[in-house]
N, C-alpha and C positions, 0 to 999 in steps of 0.2 A: 712600576719600575722595570727598567730593561733587564731581560736574563742574560747573561752571556758562558757559554758552555766551553771550556779551555781544555783541550786535550793534546796532553804533553807529557813526556815521562818522566823531563828533567825537572824535579822537582824546585832547585832553586830559581829556572825559567818561569814556570807554572804559578810562581807563590809572590815572584816580581809582577807578573800581568796581574793576577789577582790583586794586589795590594793598588797599583797603580788605576785601575779599570775602577775599583771600590771607591778611590777617589775622587772618580768621575762620578760617583751616584749611580752605577750599574751593578746589579746582583750578579756575583758571579759564581761560578762552582767548579771546580776544576778534576778532572781524571788522567791517571797515569796510564791509560791504554784505551785501545778504540772499542772492545767489548763492554768495558764498566761506561764508554760515553754512550754505548747505544741504550743503555738504563738509563742514564740520567736525560739522554734525547727524550724517552718515554715520561720519564717522571716531574722531568725539570721544566721542559717545554722552553727551550731559549728561544730567544730572538736573532742571535747572531753566535756562530760555532767559530771557534779559531782553532786550527787544525795542524798539528803536526804530521809530517809525513812517515817519519822513519820512528816507528813505533813498535814496540815487542808485541806480539801477537799478530790481531789484525791490522794490516798496515793501513797507513792515512788514505791512500787511495782508495782502497775498499771498502774501507766506512764513506768516504766520500760519494761512491758509485750506489753502496746501499741507502744513502740519504735522498741522493738526485733519481734513485726509481722506485722511491716510496713515496705514493701519493700524499703522504700524511704530513712529509718533513720534507718536500721538494724544495719547498719556497722558502727555506732558511737560509739567509745568506751563509757562504762559509768564506773565510779568509784563510789562506794555508800559512803557514808561519813555519819557516823550514829552512837548514842548512844548504839543501839539494840548491846550488844557484845557478844554474848554467841556464841560458834561452829556451831550450830544451826540455827542461823541467817546468818551467816558469809556463812556457806553451801548453805544456801537455795536463797541468795541473789547471788551467783556466780551460782548458776543452773538455776535459772532465768536468766542470761545471764549478769550478771554484770562482767564488764572485771578488775576490782579490787574491794577491800572492806579496807576502812579505818575507825577504831572507833574511836569515840569522847571519850577525846579530842588526839588530834594530833597534832605534829610539822608542822608548815609550811614549812619547809624543806622537812620533809618527804612527804608531799603531792605533794611539786614540784617536787620532785625525782621520786614520781610516774605518774605523770602526763608526763614527759618528757620520763619515761620506757615505757609507752604505747603508746606513739606518735612513738617510735622507731621501737616497736615492731607491727607496724600496715604497713601492706606488704605498698614499696613505688609504688608510680604511676608509673609503668614502662610500654613501650610500649611491653608487653610481653602477649604469649597465653601458659599457659601450658594445655598439653591436654595428655591424657592417657584412655586408656582405656572404651572409649566412654565418658569421663568426660572433660569438656572443661572448663578452668578457664581462664576470662578476668582479668588482674591484672588492668587494666586502671580502668572499669568501677565497677569493684569488682563483676561479674555475672557470675555466676556457670549455665553451662548446662549439662544435660546425653541425650545423641544424638538427640541435637538440641533442647531440651525442658527446657525451664530456672526453675532453681528449686531456692529457697530463702531460704539462710543460717543466722543464727545470725554470728554475729563478730565471736564469738569463733570456730563455726563452720567452719565457711570459713578457718581460719588461721590453724585448725587441717588439714584439708583438703589439703591445700596448704603445709603445712609441710609435708606431709604423700605423695603428689604427687611429689615433689620436691626431696623426697629421699626414692624411688621405694626399695621395697623389704630389708630396714632397718628394724629394732627392735629397736620398742622406749619402755622404761620403761615408768610408771605413773608418775615418777618423773621427767626425761626428757621432758614429754609431758607439763606438771606443769611449769616447767621452760621455757622451751622457747613460750608457749602460754598465761600462766596465769603470769607469771614471778616469781612463787614458785620454791622453792625448797625442798617443805617437802612432803610428804604422806598424811598428816592431809587431803588434800583436794583430795584423790585421788579418791573420791567417784565421785567428780564433772567429771572428763576426762570420768570414765565409764559413766555416764549419758550423756553429749555430744555427746561421740560418738555414744553412741547407737541413737539417735536423728538422728544424720548425717546420720546413716547408714538407718533408715527409709525414711530419706527426698529424699536420691539416690535410691531409689527403689533398682532395679536388681542390682544396680551398686556399691551398698555398700557393698558387698560381699566380693569385692575386699580389705575390710578392714578386717584383721583376726586379733583374739585373740592370742595373744603367751601364753600359760598358764603358770603361776607362775612369768613372766616377764612384758608383754605389750602390744604393738598393734604392727603392719607392714602392709603395701599396697601390696598387690601382683597383680601388674600392667603387 
């Protein structure tokens, strides 16, 4: 059963999410603060995290940073659910590693659809190795290695790399990458693509040079 960890300090909201997600046959556990959420992260092993930002104690963005910098949790999809609804808030959340961002108030049907989409976009647990230009991706264990040395990537960086290596030489526009990896089809968040690709290149070191910028269009991988 798919497990969802909800980190939300408003009891009425967390109860509503829990009820509706359980109706979709998900297993749900709720935490009223991020510190408690870290404990559940270890013991509950969630498949998806729903994260509020304005929390008592450890803030939501700090929790997200912890998740994205811990190899054990880095690939868990995170959907931010927040009343912070400016464009800058949304962009900051996505650039800091969130997989999606839903502003309050929101429909429970939309939330359920976003969770389903996140799970659909998460690479299938297939016994398959992708190997190109000295980069090896183990899609079973979600590990990436360059010349045998492991590289720790965030979920979105991982998905971008998989997309490129599964489609060598293909040119992707920013909108196509947003749609394939984030589920968006608008260029409002195109800066997010550039930020993640810049970070991915740096983490790959010399191997990052295979990801080429195509002026006025997007990116491709020359493998």
